[in-house]
C-alpha positions as CSV (number, residue, x, y, z in Angstrom):
1,M,-109.2,-115.6,-176.8
2,L,-110.9,-112.5,-175.6
3,T,-114.0,-111.3,-177.5
4,E,-114.1,-107.8,-178.7
5,R,-116.8,-107.0,-176.2
6,T,-114.8,-108.4,-173.3
7,Q,-111.6,-106.6,-174.4
8,K,-113.5,-103.3,-174.5
9,I,-114.9,-103.8,-171.0
10,L,-111.4,-104.5,-169.7
11,D,-110.0,-101.5,-171.5
12,I,-112.6,-99.3,-169.9
13,A,-111.9,-100.7,-166.4
14,R,-108.1,-100.2,-166.8
15,Q,-108.6,-96.7,-168.1
16,T,-110.8,-95.8,-165.2
17,I,-108.1,-97.0,-162.7
18,R,-105.3,-95.2,-164.6
19,I,-107.2,-91.9,-164.5
20,E,-107.9,-92.2,-160.8
21,A,-104.2,-93.2,-160.2
22,E,-103.0,-90.2,-162.1
23,T,-105.3,-88.0,-160.1
24,L,-103.9,-89.3,-156.9
25,L,-100.3,-88.7,-158.1
26,A,-101.2,-85.2,-159.0
27,L,-102.8,-84.7,-155.6
28,A,-99.6,-86.0,-153.8
29,E,-97.5,-83.6,-155.9
30,S,-99.8,-80.7,-155.1
31,L,-99.0,-80.9,-151.4
32,D,-96.1,-78.6,-150.7
33,D,-95.2,-75.8,-148.3
34,T,-97.4,-73.3,-150.2
35,T,-100.6,-75.2,-149.4
36,D,-102.8,-75.0,-146.3
37,F,-102.5,-78.7,-145.4
38,Q,-100.0,-78.3,-142.6
39,A,-101.7,-75.3,-141.1
40,C,-105.0,-77.2,-141.3
41,V,-103.6,-80.2,-139.4
42,E,-102.2,-77.9,-136.7
43,A,-105.5,-76.0,-136.3
44,I,-107.5,-79.2,-136.0
45,A,-105.1,-80.7,-133.5
46,A,-105.1,-77.5,-131.4
47,S,-108.8,-77.1,-131.4
48,P,-110.8,-78.1,-128.2
49,G,-113.8,-78.7,-130.5
50,R,-114.6,-81.2,-133.1
51,L,-114.2,-81.3,-136.9
52,V,-117.7,-81.1,-138.4
53,I,-117.7,-82.5,-142.0
54,T,-120.4,-81.6,-144.5
55,G,-121.1,-82.0,-148.1
56,I,-123.8,-82.8,-150.6
57,G,-124.3,-85.8,-153.0
58,K,-121.3,-88.0,-153.5
59,S,-119.1,-85.6,-151.5
60,A,-121.4,-86.2,-148.5
61,I,-120.8,-89.9,-148.7
62,V,-117.1,-89.3,-148.8
63,G,-117.6,-87.0,-145.8
64,Q,-119.2,-89.8,-143.8
65,K,-116.2,-92.1,-144.5
66,I,-113.7,-89.4,-143.5
67,T,-115.7,-88.8,-140.3
68,A,-115.5,-92.4,-139.4
69,T,-111.7,-92.6,-140.1
70,L,-111.0,-89.5,-138.0
71,N,-113.0,-90.8,-135.0
72,S,-111.3,-94.1,-135.1
73,T,-107.8,-92.5,-135.1
74,G,-108.3,-90.1,-132.3
75,T,-109.7,-86.9,-133.9
76,P,-113.3,-86.1,-132.7
77,A,-115.4,-85.6,-135.9
78,L,-119.1,-85.2,-136.7
79,Y,-120.9,-85.7,-140.0
80,L,-123.5,-83.1,-141.0
81,H,-125.3,-83.3,-144.3
82,A,-125.3,-79.9,-145.9
83,A,-129.0,-80.0,-146.8
84,D,-129.9,-81.0,-143.2
85,A,-127.7,-78.2,-141.9
86,I,-129.6,-75.4,-143.6
87,H,-133.0,-77.0,-142.7
88,G,-132.6,-77.1,-138.9
89,D,-129.5,-79.0,-138.0
90,L,-127.1,-76.1,-137.7
91,G,-127.4,-76.4,-134.0
92,M,-125.1,-79.4,-134.2
93,I,-122.2,-77.0,-134.8
94,R,-120.8,-75.9,-131.4
95,P,-118.3,-73.2,-130.4
96,Y,-114.7,-74.2,-131.1
97,D,-115.7,-76.7,-133.8
98,L,-114.0,-76.4,-137.2
99,V,-116.2,-77.1,-140.3
100,L,-114.8,-79.0,-143.3
101,C,-117.0,-78.4,-146.4
102,I,-116.4,-80.9,-149.3
103,S,-117.4,-79.8,-152.8
104,K,-115.7,-80.4,-156.1
105,S,-117.0,-77.3,-157.7
106,G,-117.2,-75.2,-154.5
107,E,-120.4,-73.7,-156.0
108,T,-123.0,-76.2,-154.8
109,S,-126.1,-74.2,-153.8
110,E,-126.5,-75.8,-150.4
111,I,-122.8,-75.1,-149.6
112,K,-123.1,-71.5,-150.8
113,V,-126.0,-71.0,-148.4
114,L,-124.3,-72.9,-145.5
115,V,-120.9,-71.1,-145.6
116,P,-122.0,-67.6,-144.6
117,L,-124.1,-69.1,-141.8
118,V,-121.1,-70.9,-140.4
119,K,-119.0,-67.8,-140.7
120,N,-121.6,-65.9,-138.7
121,F,-121.1,-68.4,-135.9
122,G,-117.4,-67.7,-135.9
123,N,-116.4,-71.3,-136.7
124,P,-113.3,-71.7,-138.9
125,I,-114.1,-73.2,-142.3
126,I,-111.9,-75.7,-144.3
127,A,-112.7,-76.1,-147.9
128,M,-111.9,-79.3,-149.8
129,T,-112.5,-78.4,-153.4
130,A,-111.1,-78.8,-156.9
131,N,-111.8,-75.2,-157.6
132,R,-109.5,-72.7,-155.8
133,Q,-111.4,-69.8,-157.3
134,S,-114.8,-71.0,-156.1
135,T,-117.1,-69.2,-153.7
136,L,-116.3,-71.9,-151.1
137,A,-112.6,-71.5,-151.4
138,R,-112.7,-67.7,-151.3
139,Q,-114.6,-67.7,-148.0
140,A,-112.7,-70.5,-146.3
141,D,-110.0,-70.1,-143.7
142,F,-108.1,-73.1,-145.1
143,V,-108.2,-74.6,-148.6
144,L,-107.5,-78.3,-149.2
145,W,-107.1,-78.5,-153.0
146,T,-108.0,-81.6,-154.9
147,P,-106.7,-81.1,-158.4
148,V,-108.8,-83.1,-160.9
149,E,-108.1,-83.0,-164.7
150,Q,-111.0,-85.2,-165.6
151,E,-113.4,-87.7,-164.2
152,A,-113.0,-91.3,-165.2
153,D,-116.3,-91.7,-167.0
154,P,-116.3,-90.9,-170.8
155,N,-118.6,-88.0,-170.4
156,N,-116.5,-86.4,-167.7
157,L,-119.5,-86.0,-165.4
158,A,-119.9,-88.8,-162.9
159,P,-117.9,-88.1,-159.7
160,T,-115.2,-90.8,-159.9
161,A,-111.6,-89.3,-159.9
162,S,-112.8,-86.3,-157.9
163,T,-114.3,-88.5,-155.1
164,T,-111.2,-90.7,-155.1
165,A,-109.1,-87.6,-154.5
166,Q,-111.4,-86.4,-151.7
167,M,-111.2,-89.8,-150.1
168,A,-107.4,-89.9,-150.3
169,L,-107.0,-86.4,-149.0
170,G,-109.3,-87.2,-146.1
171,D,-107.2,-90.3,-145.3
172,A,-104.0,-88.1,-145.5
173,L,-105.6,-85.6,-143.1
174,A,-106.5,-88.4,-140.6
175,V,-103.1,-90.1,-140.8
176,A,-101.2,-86.7,-140.5
177,L,-103.3,-85.9,-137.4
178,L,-102.6,-89.3,-136.0
179,A,-98.9,-88.9,-136.3
180,Y,-99.0,-85.3,-135.2
181,K,-100.7,-86.2,-132.0
182,G,-98.7,-89.3,-131.3
183,F,-101.7,-91.6,-131.5
184,S,-100.4,-95.1,-130.4
185,P,-101.4,-98.7,-131.1
186,G,-102.8,-98.7,-127.6
187,D,-104.9,-95.7,-128.3
188,F,-106.2,-97.3,-131.5
189,A,-107.2,-100.4,-129.5
190,K,-109.3,-98.2,-127.1
191,F,-111.4,-97.1,-130.1
192,H,-111.7,-100.6,-131.5
193,P,-112.4,-102.9,-128.5
194,G,-114.9,-105.1,-130.2
195,G,-113.1,-105.9,-133.5
196,A,-110.4,-108.3,-134.4
197,L,-108.2,-105.4,-135.3
198,G,-108.4,-104.0,-131.8
199,K,-108.0,-107.4,-130.2
200,Q,-104.7,-107.8,-131.9
201,L,-103.6,-104.7,-129.9
202,Y,-105.0,-105.4,-126.5
203,L,-106.1,-109.0,-126.0
204,R,-103.5,-110.9,-123.9
205,V,-102.8,-114.5,-123.1
206,R,-103.9,-113.9,-119.5
207,D,-107.4,-113.1,-120.8
208,L,-107.7,-116.5,-122.4
209,Y,-106.0,-119.2,-120.3
210,A,-108.0,-118.3,-117.2
211,L,-111.1,-119.4,-119.0
212,H,-110.0,-123.1,-118.7
213,E,-109.2,-125.6,-116.1
214,R,-105.4,-126.3,-115.6
215,P,-104.6,-129.7,-117.0
216,A,-101.7,-131.4,-115.2
217,V,-100.5,-134.8,-114.2
218,G,-97.4,-136.1,-112.4
219,P,-94.6,-138.1,-114.1
220,D,-95.9,-141.3,-112.5
221,A,-99.5,-140.9,-113.7
222,T,-100.7,-144.0,-115.6
223,L,-101.9,-143.9,-119.2
224,H,-105.4,-144.1,-118.0
225,E,-105.0,-141.1,-115.7
226,V,-103.3,-139.1,-118.5
227,I,-106.3,-139.8,-120.9
228,L,-108.8,-138.9,-118.2
229,E,-107.0,-135.6,-117.5
230,I,-106.8,-134.7,-121.2
231,S,-110.5,-135.6,-121.8
232,S,-111.9,-133.9,-118.7
233,K,-110.0,-130.6,-119.3
234,R,-111.0,-130.5,-123.0
235,L,-107.8,-128.8,-124.2
236,G,-106.3,-131.8,-126.1
237,A,-103.2,-131.9,-123.9
238,T,-101.9,-131.9,-120.3
239,A,-98.8,-130.6,-118.7
240,V,-96.5,-133.0,-116.8
241,L,-95.2,-131.5,-113.6
242,D,-92.7,-132.7,-111.0
243,D,-93.3,-132.6,-107.3
244,N,-92.2,-129.0,-107.1
245,G,-94.6,-127.9,-109.9
246,H,-91.9,-127.5,-112.5
247,V,-92.8,-128.4,-116.1
248,L,-91.3,-131.7,-117.3
249,G,-93.1,-131.7,-120.6
250,I,-96.5,-132.0,-122.3
251,I,-98.6,-134.8,-123.6
252,T,-101.0,-134.1,-126.4
253,D,-103.6,-136.1,-128.2
254,G,-101.1,-136.4,-131.0
255,D,-98.5,-137.9,-128.6
256,L,-101.1,-140.6,-127.6
257,R,-101.8,-141.5,-131.2
258,R,-98.2,-141.8,-132.1
259,M,-97.6,-144.0,-129.1
260,L,-100.4,-146.3,-130.2
261,Q,-98.9,-146.6,-133.6
262,R,-95.5,-147.6,-132.2
263,S,-96.7,-150.4,-129.9
264,N,-99.6,-152.5,-128.7
265,D,-97.9,-152.9,-125.3
266,F,-98.7,-149.6,-123.6
267,Y,-100.6,-150.4,-120.5
268,H,-97.5,-150.3,-118.4
269,L,-96.5,-146.8,-119.6
270,H,-96.5,-143.7,-117.4
271,A,-96.6,-140.0,-118.2
272,R,-92.8,-139.8,-118.1
273,D,-92.6,-142.4,-120.9
274,I,-94.9,-140.5,-123.3
275,L,-94.3,-136.8,-122.7
276,S,-92.6,-134.4,-125.1
277,P,-89.8,-132.8,-123.0
278,A,-89.6,-129.4,-124.7
279,P,-93.1,-127.9,-124.8
280,K,-93.7,-124.5,-126.4
281,F,-94.8,-121.9,-123.9
282,I,-95.7,-118.2,-123.6
283,A,-96.0,-115.6,-120.9
284,P,-99.4,-114.5,-119.6
285,E,-98.7,-110.8,-120.5
286,A,-97.9,-111.7,-124.1
287,L,-100.4,-110.5,-126.7
288,A,-102.8,-113.2,-128.0
289,V,-101.7,-112.4,-131.5
290,D,-98.2,-113.4,-130.5
291,A,-99.6,-116.7,-129.2
292,L,-101.2,-117.3,-132.6
293,A,-97.9,-116.6,-134.3
294,L,-96.2,-119.3,-132.2
295,L,-98.9,-121.8,-132.8
296,R,-98.7,-121.2,-136.6
297,Q,-94.9,-121.3,-136.5
298,H,-94.7,-124.7,-134.9
299,S,-98.0,-126.1,-136.3
300,I,-99.4,-126.9,-132.9
301,T,-102.7,-126.2,-131.2
302,Q,-101.7,-125.6,-127.5
303,L,-99.2,-123.5,-125.6
304,L,-98.4,-123.8,-122.0
305,V,-98.6,-120.5,-120.1
306,L,-95.6,-119.9,-117.8
307,E,-94.7,-117.1,-115.5
308,D,-91.2,-117.2,-113.9
309,G,-91.2,-121.0,-114.6
310,R,-94.5,-121.5,-112.9
311,Y,-97.2,-123.3,-114.9
312,L,-100.4,-121.3,-114.9
313,G,-102.5,-123.0,-117.6
314,M,-102.9,-123.5,-121.3
315,V,-104.1,-121.5,-124.2
316,H,-105.6,-123.3,-127.2
317,L,-106.0,-122.4,-130.9
318,H,-109.8,-122.5,-130.4
319,D,-109.5,-119.6,-128.0
320,L,-108.0,-117.4,-130.7
321,V,-110.6,-118.6,-133.3
322,R,-113.4,-117.7,-130.9
323,E,-111.9,-114.2,-130.4
324,G,-111.8,-113.7,-134.2
325,L,-108.1,-113.6,-134.5
326,V,-107.9,-116.4,-137.0
């Protein structure tokens, strides 16, 4: 049974989420052909400059996040705190830059000082505000309206629903620009080369198998030779090749354990007697994430790397773990 206090806490949490969800639905409905959103996207995409994003308080924090999202999706953006701008950092705004000012009220003192200065530079201004009659909105070239009926806190004061709307509209702007400019997964990888997300898009099997030696034995190799090859190459398996270098199969640590469980008379065995004849394989140009999918699908830890039937090496689950894909 929930206590009265616990129930009240949960009710407040649910109400907060409902208010913010309703705000987002209203925001989505507000975007139609009468708004500046489409024209704003086209102007940013056509500009040879950057999108400079500014704000004060919680809106400034939202602006930092929007800046990061835009940069990672191919739209050059720069964050500029409104207070810093009017105290010496206006020089960060260059010709051809567009300036996005974020302010719920549109009447914040720093923004009211900043806007005329930017207009004197000749830079187009985009207002993101909940007040379409505000000083900011009236002076802007484009208005991105964030309709907010109420904040989520009981006093209707703390920026909650309003910052949620700002964040969502910033995401919408970034994604619309991404689609408008044809930003591809390959482009995304260029901006995320060090993270697991980017590696899913650019890291290939050829980048991994070459880090290892190439374990291989012939079909007549003795059990002792097979074990030495597996142990020395440290991949937990070896390929079995015929005289022409064609793959006959694979022998893994698991194959050796299963052989020992079946019989104590194994010293006379050769590689051909132990191998698994249908090894799983992958091409060197395949994405590493596709290799991971194959390993998971078949519950194995190694894949042979083949190109036009030629055995190149082996990729191991540990390679993918090391690269942060698991």
